[in-house]
RODO-2510 file (C-alpha; in nm, 4 decimals, decimal comma):
residues 157
     n   res          X          Y          Z
     1     m    -3,2289    -4,8031    10,7896
     2     f    -3,0698    -5,1231    10,9031
     3     g    -2,9266    -5,2076    10,5679
     4     f    -2,6867    -4,9130    10,6113
     5     a    -2,6417    -4,9233    10,9911
     6     l    -2,5330    -5,2878    11,0199
     7     t    -2,2663    -5,4501    10,8108
     8     a    -2,4250    -5,6907    10,5652
     9     d    -2,1556    -5,7207    10,2983
    10     e    -2,1192    -6,0096    10,0642
    11     d    -1,8833    -6,1877    10,2994
    12     l    -2,1667    -6,2239    10,5568
    13     r    -2,4556    -6,2957    10,3097
    14     n    -2,4356    -6,6703    10,3235
    15     a    -2,3632    -6,9046    10,6209
    16     v    -2,2162    -7,1650    10,3858
    17     d    -2,0900    -7,1738    10,0325
    18     p    -2,3818    -7,2378     9,7903
    19     g    -2,1748    -7,5021     9,6229
    20     e    -2,1428    -7,7161     9,9355
    21     p    -2,3200    -8,0581     9,8934
    22     d    -2,5511    -7,9982    10,2021
    23     a    -2,6184    -7,6293    10,1254
    24     v    -2,9857    -7,5238    10,1111
    25     l    -3,1255    -7,1977    10,0058
    26     l    -3,3303    -7,0276    10,2781
    27     t    -3,5632    -6,7460    10,1672
    28     g    -3,8541    -6,5569    10,3013
    29     s    -4,0295    -6,2257    10,3340
    30     l    -4,0060    -5,9918    10,6287
    31     l    -4,3508    -5,8453    10,6876
    32     d    -4,4909    -5,5844    10,9291
    33     g    -4,8370    -5,6024    11,0975
    34     a    -5,0166    -5,4751    10,7888
    35     e    -4,8521    -5,7574    10,5794
    36     e    -4,6339    -5,4890    10,4198
    37     p    -4,2768    -5,5816    10,3403
    38     l    -3,9857    -5,4374    10,5333
    39     a    -3,8084    -5,3472    10,2082
    40     y    -3,4391    -5,2500    10,1728
    41     p    -3,3039    -5,0784    10,3730
    42     d    -3,5525    -5,1292    10,6500
    43     g    -3,4964    -5,5043    10,7237
    44     l    -3,2150    -5,7376    10,8148
    45     v    -3,2215    -6,0984    10,9194
    46     e    -2,9264    -6,2812    11,0947
    47     v    -2,9215    -6,6571    11,0749
    48     w    -2,6883    -6,8492    11,3094
    49     h    -2,6246    -7,1896    11,4650
    50     d    -2,3006    -7,3336    11,5789
    51     d    -2,0361    -7,2408    11,3175
    52     q    -2,2857    -7,0859    11,0781
    53     f    -2,3654    -6,7161    11,0589
    54     a    -2,5209    -6,4983    10,7937
    55     r    -2,6591    -6,1523    10,7759
    56     a    -2,9105    -6,1012    10,4909
    57     r    -3,0634    -5,7683    10,4020
    58     t    -3,4143    -5,7485    10,2600
    59     d    -3,4473    -5,6541     9,8932
    60     p    -3,6839    -5,3856     9,7521
    61     f    -3,9690    -5,6379     9,7937
    62     g    -3,8923    -5,7349    10,1569
    63     v    -3,7411    -6,0756    10,0633
    64     w    -3,4260    -6,2027    10,2292
    65     q    -3,2245    -6,5097    10,1391
    66     t    -2,9092    -6,6904    10,2482
    67     w    -2,7491    -7,0291    10,2003
    68     v    -2,7333    -7,2460    10,5087
    69     r    -2,6603    -7,6022    10,6175
    70     k    -2,9159    -7,7898    10,8185
    71     p    -2,7713    -7,8915    11,1498
    72     t    -2,7263    -8,2697    11,1547
    73     t    -2,8623    -8,3090    11,5112
    74     g    -3,0179    -8,0971    11,7673
    75     l    -2,8746    -8,0051    12,0970
    76     v    -2,8942    -8,2227    12,4098
    77     l    -2,9770    -8,0350    12,7237
    78     a    -2,8053    -8,1019    13,0555
    79     d    -3,1082    -8,3179    13,1612
    80     g    -3,0790    -8,5355    12,8501
    81     t    -3,3671    -8,3751    12,6709
    82     s    -3,3093    -8,3450    12,2869
    83     v    -3,3776    -8,0254    12,0988
    84     a    -3,4709    -8,0560    11,7312
    85     p    -3,2378    -7,9264    11,4664
    86     h    -3,3050    -7,5612    11,4201
    87     l    -3,1519    -7,2273    11,3188
    88     n    -3,1680    -6,9164    11,5284
    89     l    -3,2788    -6,5897    11,3689
    90     t    -3,2334    -6,2378    11,4840
    91     v    -3,4471    -5,9804    11,3095
    92     w    -3,3757    -5,6063    11,2860
    93     g    -3,6312    -5,3794    11,1296
    94     r    -3,8239    -5,0571    11,0929
    95     g    -4,0521    -5,0089    11,3907
    96     l    -3,8690    -5,2342    11,6270
    97     n    -3,7093    -5,0735    11,9362
    98     k    -3,4562    -5,3570    11,9528
    99     q    -3,3907    -5,6717    11,7595
   100     v    -3,6190    -5,9699    11,8027
   101     q    -3,5350    -6,3451    11,8080
   102     t    -3,7045    -6,6521    11,6601
   103     r    -3,6215    -7,0009    11,5566
   104     l    -3,6574    -7,1908    11,2305
   105     y    -3,7309    -7,5589    11,2479
   106     f    -3,7100    -7,7977    10,9509
   107     p    -4,0264    -7,9389    10,7928
   108     d    -3,8655    -8,2937    10,7442
   109     e    -3,8039    -8,3346    11,1191
   110     a    -4,1647    -8,3893    11,2407
   111     e    -4,0701    -8,6445    11,5088
   112     a    -3,7890    -8,4345    11,6539
   113     n    -3,9998    -8,1267    11,6301
   114     g    -4,2816    -8,2997    11,8136
   115     a    -4,0459    -8,3749    12,1073
   116     d    -3,8665    -8,0332    12,1163
   117     p    -3,9127    -7,8617    12,4556
   118     i    -3,9187    -7,5143    12,3082
   119     l    -4,1808    -7,5963    12,0516
   120     f    -4,3765    -7,7760    12,3246
   121     i    -4,4227    -7,4563    12,5259
   122     v    -4,5474    -7,2665    12,2199
   123     p    -4,9268    -7,2944    12,1808
   124     e    -4,9933    -7,5670    11,9183
   125     h    -5,1759    -7,3425    11,6765
   126     r    -4,8762    -7,1113    11,6667
   127     r    -4,5976    -7,3726    11,6122
   128     r    -4,6400    -7,3712    11,2317
   129     t    -4,4978    -7,0182    11,2336
   130     l    -4,1641    -7,1665    11,3450
   131     v    -4,1434    -7,4414    11,0784
   132     a    -4,0041    -7,3593    10,7351
   133     v    -4,1917    -7,4722    10,4277
   134     a    -4,0141    -7,6958    10,1738
   135     q    -4,0334    -7,5678     9,8146
   136     e    -4,0407    -7,7738     9,5002
   137     d    -3,6864    -7,6551     9,4002
   138     g    -3,5421    -7,7862     9,7269
   139     s    -3,5225    -7,4510     9,9031
   140     l    -3,6905    -7,3601    10,2217
   141     r    -3,9282    -7,0669    10,2767
   142     f    -3,9565    -6,8930    10,6053
   143     d    -4,1624    -6,5803    10,6122
   144     i    -4,1350    -6,3611    10,9256
   145     r    -4,4434    -6,1630    11,0315
   146     l    -4,3696    -5,9192    11,3054
   147     q    -4,7323    -5,8596    11,4030
   148     g    -5,0887    -5,9546    11,3273
   149     p    -5,2911    -6,2709    11,3245
   150     q    -5,0213    -6,4773    11,1583
   151     e    -4,7350    -6,3315    11,3711
   152     t    -4,4212    -6,5509    11,3845
   153     v    -4,3509    -6,6649    11,7394
   154     l    -4,0797    -6,4302    11,8790
   155     f    -3,8695    -6,5110    12,1846
   156     e    -3,7091    -6,2872    12,4440
   157     f    -3,3597    -6,3713    12,5425
***
């Protein structure tokens, strides 16, 4: 019952104002191992990076959405290695003993994604689970599968 247990009011729903010129709608489904949605109130997705933070509940169909801004550049590590632009996601949901972490990479950053040290350590056949899919309307889709053959890569921090 994370929709009730964690504050997810309208003030936290979007990381940026949807009217901002660089705002992009990020949407996706939150799915369990049986491909069943974690419907309201059983799922919550936090999206964050630098000055952006949003907390989006899943709806009755397990869909979450928020408005974000794509980071203009990735981070540069102490050794000079560049990290591709990305957003961090924390997922809370039914069946999880604690929250899980993942990352969202942008589909129009193929070169940066190819050089990203985090994506590099992920087996190649699983990297696609970390890259959002551009939609015809300009939004990005990022489904999160918590288990199963198409499981989204999850990180421990």
